[in-house]
C-alpha angles and dihedrals in degrees: 000000000000095000091052114108137168119265121198111217113230137165097210137060109331141164091294089058092056092093094049111108089215095058114097125171091344095308129107107241097184092093143287093276093052094045091049093047090051092050091049090051090051092049092050090051093048090052092051091049094044094239133137130213112264096028120128115218134175114258091235091054090048093049090048091052092049092050092045101042109027120078130166095265091055092043090057089052090051101038101027097124099028113130091211096062096103092054098036107111094205094049092048092048093052091043092054091048090051093048091052091047093054093041100251092127 
């Protein structure tokens, strides 16, 4: 497909981190604890998706894996302490689906 592109798998600052005010020159400047926590979250997510750092994968394959393997319960385990949860579109989308499923909304 035309919108398909290659994604390089990393467990450090990436394109998503570009908007973070603590990211500078590809390094988390918020503090060692925050940088480590972010790396641990990335590594948990890679394990769930069956990916390894350094691999290149098509975006369509990546999106399919995310849709197939990542549910709200797993997302909480990965992103539980993340300060960006309440503005993360993906997190909010899965949380709303879960809330509907369990009858909270």
